[in-house]
C-alpha positions in Angstrom: 105.6 127.1 128.1 103.4 124.9 125.9 101.6 122.2 127.9 103.2 119.0 126.5 100.3 116.7 128.1 97.5 118.5 125.9 95.5 116.0 124.1 96.3 115.9 120.4 93.4 117.6 118.4 93.6 115.2 115.5 92.7 112.3 117.5 89.2 110.7 117.6 87.0 111.1 120.7 87.7 107.6 121.8 91.5 108.2 121.4 91.3 111.2 123.4 89.7 109.3 126.1 92.3 106.7 126.1 94.8 109.6 126.0 93.3 111.3 129.1 92.9 107.8 130.7 96.4 106.6 130.5 97.9 110.1 131.6 96.0 109.9 134.6 96.8 106.3 135.5 100.5 106.4 134.6 103.2 109.1 135.1 104.1 109.7 131.3 105.8 113.3 131.5 108.9 113.1 129.1 108.9 114.1 125.5 109.7 110.7 124.2 106.9 108.7 126.3 104.4 111.2 125.1 105.4 110.9 121.5 105.0 107.2 121.6 101.6 107.4 123.2 100.5 109.9 120.3 101.7 107.5 117.6 100.2 104.6 119.4 96.8 106.3 119.6 97.1 107.5 115.9 97.7 103.4 115.1 94.6 102.8 117.1 92.3 105.5 115.2 93.6 103.9 111.9 92.7 100.6 113.0 89.3 101.6 113.9 88.7 103.4 110.6 89.9 100.4 108.8 87.7 98.2 110.9 84.6 100.3 110.2 85.1 100.0 106.5 85.7 96.3 106.7 82.5 96.1 108.7 80.4 98.1 106.2 82.2 96.4 103.0 82.5 92.8 104.4 85.7 90.8 104.8 85.8 90.1 101.2 85.3 92.0 98.0 84.4 91.3 94.5 87.0 92.5 91.9 86.5 93.6 88.2 87.1 90.0 87.1 84.4 88.8 89.6 87.0 87.1 91.8 86.3 87.2 95.3 89.3 88.7 97.5 90.2 89.5 101.0 89.1 93.1 101.8 92.3 95.3 101.1 92.2 97.2 104.5 92.6 93.9 106.4 96.1 94.0 106.5 95.9 97.9 107.5 93.6 96.9 110.5 96.2 94.1 111.7 99.4 96.3 111.3 97.7 99.2 113.0 96.6 97.0 115.8 99.7 95.6 116.2 101.6 99.3 116.3 98.9 100.3 119.1 99.7 97.3 121.1 103.6 97.9 120.3 103.3 101.4 121.5 101.7 100.4 124.7 104.2 97.7 125.4 107.1 100.2 124.6 105.5 102.4 127.4 105.3 99.4 129.7 101.5 99.7 130.1 101.2 96.1 130.2 101.7 96.2 134.0 99.1 97.4 136.5 99.3 101.1 137.6 100.2 101.7 141.3 97.3 101.9 143.4 97.3 103.8 146.7 95.0 101.5 148.4 94.8 97.8 149.3 92.7 95.3 147.4 91.7 94.4 143.7 91.2 97.4 141.3 87.5 98.2 140.5 86.0 96.4 137.6 87.8 93.1 138.1 
């Protein structure tokens, strides 16, 4: 039987780390939940790729008529970030994971 929790190979290193961290903190075992997580992390990767190009090129570009225009990847970055957050919300990951000990979680 195929391991459905296997990290998708096409994700970036950062997205793979998120996949592993999310699956270790939350109990996502159903096919639909894993699919939503994969799609959310694909959107995360797309947002990161767009951000890297925007950082390289700047927030604006100059077109062939020498007019300053917003970078064409700004909507891609915005929409991909929104899709990532919507995926996390669809998985109800905006709540604290269950803890097996009392007290505040580490790092807060």
